[in-house]
VMD Tcl script that draws the C-alpha trace (Angstrom):
set ca {
  {-0.06 -0.03 -0.19}
  {0.91 3.59 -0.73}
  {1.10 5.82 2.37}
  {0.76 9.20 0.37}
  {1.94 12.27 2.88}
  {0.63 15.46 1.11}
  {1.57 18.30 2.88}
  {-0.82 21.14 4.09}
  {-0.29 24.55 6.01}
  {-3.25 26.51 6.83}
  {-3.22 29.08 9.25}
  {-5.54 29.53 12.86}
  {-6.33 33.30 14.47}
  {-5.58 32.64 18.42}
  {-5.79 36.06 19.92}
  {-4.28 38.18 17.40}
  {-1.95 35.69 16.94}
  {-1.19 33.11 13.92}
  {-1.20 29.59 14.47}
  {0.19 27.16 11.82}
  {-1.77 23.91 11.07}
  {0.77 21.88 9.46}
  {1.36 18.08 7.57}
  {2.24 15.95 7.69}
  {5.18 17.32 9.43}
  {9.06 15.55 8.30}
  {10.75 14.12 11.57}
  {13.66 16.68 10.60}
  {11.25 19.65 10.91}
  {9.74 18.50 14.07}
  {13.16 17.41 15.72}
  {13.77 21.36 15.36}
  {10.57 21.99 16.82}
  {10.08 22.18 21.22}
  {6.50 20.68 22.88}
  {4.58 22.92 24.77}
  {5.21 21.71 28.78}
  {1.77 21.55 28.56}
  {1.13 18.53 26.36}
  {1.51 16.07 29.14}
  {-2.08 14.06 28.62}
  {0.14 10.75 27.69}
  {3.95 11.65 28.87}
  {6.04 14.41 29.78}
  {6.63 16.34 27.09}
  {10.28 15.44 26.15}
  {9.56 11.90 25.83}
  {6.43 13.18 23.96}
  {8.47 15.02 21.29}
  {10.44 12.32 21.08}
  {8.09 9.97 20.45}
  {6.04 12.41 17.96}
  {9.60 12.53 16.18}
  {9.17 8.52 15.72}
  {5.92 8.42 14.75}
  {7.05 10.49 11.71}
  {9.53 8.60 10.85}
  {7.62 5.42 10.05}
  {6.33 4.60 6.66}
  {2.32 4.98 7.80}
  {3.40 7.40 10.49}
  {2.38 10.45 10.37}
  {1.85 13.93 12.77}
  {0.04 16.89 12.16}
  {0.92 19.95 13.92}
  {-0.57 23.28 15.11}
  {2.75 25.71 15.72}
  {3.34 28.72 17.54}
  {6.57 29.71 15.80}
  {8.49 27.13 16.38}
  {6.70 25.61 19.55}
  {4.26 22.42 19.10}
  {1.09 23.31 20.87}
  {-1.45 20.99 19.54}
  {-1.06 17.55 17.10}
  {-2.91 14.75 16.20}
  {-1.01 11.22 15.41}
  {-1.36 8.46 12.86}
  {0.10 4.76 12.42}
  {-0.28 1.27 12.83}
  {-2.30 -0.19 15.74}
  {0.19 -1.38 18.71}
  {1.22 -4.80 18.01}
  {-0.33 -6.29 21.32}
  {-3.52 -5.10 20.55}
  {-6.71 -6.78 18.26}
  {-6.27 -4.23 15.93}
  {-2.81 -5.16 14.43}
  {-3.70 -8.74 14.84}
  {-4.97 -8.86 10.73}
  {-1.81 -7.52 9.52}
  {-3.68 -4.51 7.70}
  {-1.47 -2.76 5.51}
  {-4.36 -0.54 5.46}
  {-5.79 -0.32 9.02}
  {-4.05 2.70 10.21}
  {-5.06 4.18 13.65}
  {-5.56 7.87 15.17}
  {-3.57 7.58 18.01}
  {-4.08 10.79 19.77}
  {-4.84 14.63 19.69}
  {-3.83 16.75 21.88}
  {-3.84 20.95 22.52}
  {-1.93 22.50 25.14}
  {-4.45 24.40 27.96}
  {-3.37 27.91 26.85}
  {-4.55 27.30 22.93}
  {-8.29 25.94 23.40}
  {-10.85 27.55 22.24}
  {-9.79 28.22 18.20}
  {-10.84 25.18 16.82}
  {-7.67 23.46 16.41}
  {-8.24 20.12 17.21}
  {-10.94 20.42 14.12}
  {-8.75 21.86 11.84}
  {-5.98 19.47 13.00}
  {-8.23 16.70 11.68}
  {-9.00 18.72 8.93}
  {-6.17 19.01 7.51}
  {-4.60 15.44 8.06}
  {-7.24 14.20 5.87}
  {-7.15 16.99 3.08}
  {-5.96 15.91 -0.86}
  {-7.70 12.62 -0.56}
  {-4.51 11.16 1.43}
  {-6.02 9.24 3.58}
  {-8.76 7.62 1.13}
  {-7.12 4.20 0.57}
  {-7.39 3.64 4.32}
  {-9.52 2.37 6.92}
  {-8.91 5.15 10.39}
  {-10.02 4.09 13.55}
  {-9.63 5.93 16.94}
  {-10.12 3.55 20.41}
  {-11.62 6.73 22.90}
  {-11.52 6.03 26.25}
  {-13.08 7.94 28.83}
  {-9.33 7.41 31.42}
  {-7.77 9.52 28.72}
  {-9.98 12.16 28.56}
  {-9.47 15.83 30.39}
  {-12.39 15.87 32.75}
  {-10.70 17.70 34.93}
  {-9.08 20.82 33.09}
  {-12.60 21.07 31.02}
  {-15.37 20.65 33.54}
  {-16.89 18.00 31.37}
  {-18.84 14.96 32.55}
  {-17.90 11.70 30.63}
  {-21.24 11.71 28.56}
  {-20.29 15.63 27.73}
  {-17.00 14.99 26.76}
  {-18.04 11.64 24.63}
  {-20.47 13.69 22.87}
  {-17.64 16.25 22.31}
  {-15.05 13.78 20.52}
  {-17.87 12.17 18.71}
  {-18.88 15.28 17.34}
  {-15.23 16.15 16.52}
  {-14.65 12.98 14.70}
  {-17.41 13.48 12.87}
  {-15.91 16.66 10.92}
  {-13.95 14.64 9.10}
  {-16.35 11.74 8.24}
  {-15.40 9.13 11.34}
  {-18.14 7.60 12.55}
  {-19.35 4.92 15.85}
  {-18.73 0.87 14.94}
  {-19.76 -1.64 17.36}
  {-17.05 -3.87 18.58}
  {-16.45 -6.76 20.84}
  {-13.25 -5.42 22.57}
  {-13.05 -5.76 26.11}
  {-11.02 -2.57 26.44}
  {-13.63 -0.61 24.88}
  {-16.66 -2.59 26.37}
  {-15.02 -1.91 29.77}
  {-17.17 1.48 30.18}
  {-20.39 2.45 28.18}
  {-18.65 5.93 27.50}
  {-16.04 4.17 25.47}
  {-16.49 3.86 21.76}
  {-14.26 2.99 18.33}
  {-15.22 5.50 15.69}
  {-14.04 5.00 12.11}
  {-13.63 6.30 9.08}
  {-13.73 3.47 5.62}
  {-11.97 5.75 2.78}
  {-13.51 5.28 -0.76}
  {-9.97 3.79 -2.31}
  {-10.51 0.94 0.82}
  {-11.33 -2.49 -1.16}
  {-13.92 -4.96 0.07}
  {-11.96 -7.27 1.53}
  {-10.65 -4.93 3.66}
  {-13.65 -4.27 5.10}
  {-14.66 -7.53 5.45}
  {-11.29 -8.47 7.34}
  {-11.77 -5.18 10.14}
  {-15.24 -6.35 10.60}
  {-13.11 -9.88 11.92}
  {-11.17 -7.62 14.07}
  {-14.44 -5.86 15.44}
  {-15.87 -8.78 16.12}
  {-14.49 -12.00 17.99}
  {-18.15 -13.73 18.49}
  {-18.71 -14.00 14.97}
  {-22.40 -14.17 15.55}
  {-22.19 -10.37 16.66}
  {-22.16 -9.74 12.73}
}
mol new
graphics top color blue
foreach p $ca { graphics top sphere $p radius 0.5 }
foreach p [lrange $ca 0 end-1] q [lrange $ca 1 end] { graphics top cylinder $p $q radius 0.2 }
display resetview
């Protein structure tokens, strides 16, 4: 499978500042940037910066970044699923995970999350892939936002729907462990039917359920 990486750049204005949303960002460019110290939802910013560079170096990996000068203030990642997750078991080269999306607290409210996703799919560059994301409530920033689990779930669903990702059923035990967790998926218009069927087999281990 060819992993198209078509660079795009757009501008978002926040408090009179021009923020650049760009990507997929090459690893050599990311190395020369700094990660905002509020981007710590998954690991410490320095370690997360290193992880983003590693993802950008992968053939299928892509990082879309929102930047204020040379500082990354938001990002979204795309890569293959971890080898220990069920989503890797089918060894599908056209199944890509939207792994993380994060925006620094000081830069929220400008629509950066939506713009990050918009840029990621521009030019049909992911139309030959099934893109999925697993939403787990324990990753959500309920404290800073003040949202309930269900309001946050709706916010994430609405965000993903902007790029045509929709809720898909699954019997994955981790997703099923809490009713707010969910699987959201975008099946690209160039994805062959055999890949859709292979993904269905990954979604359900209990075959009678689909």
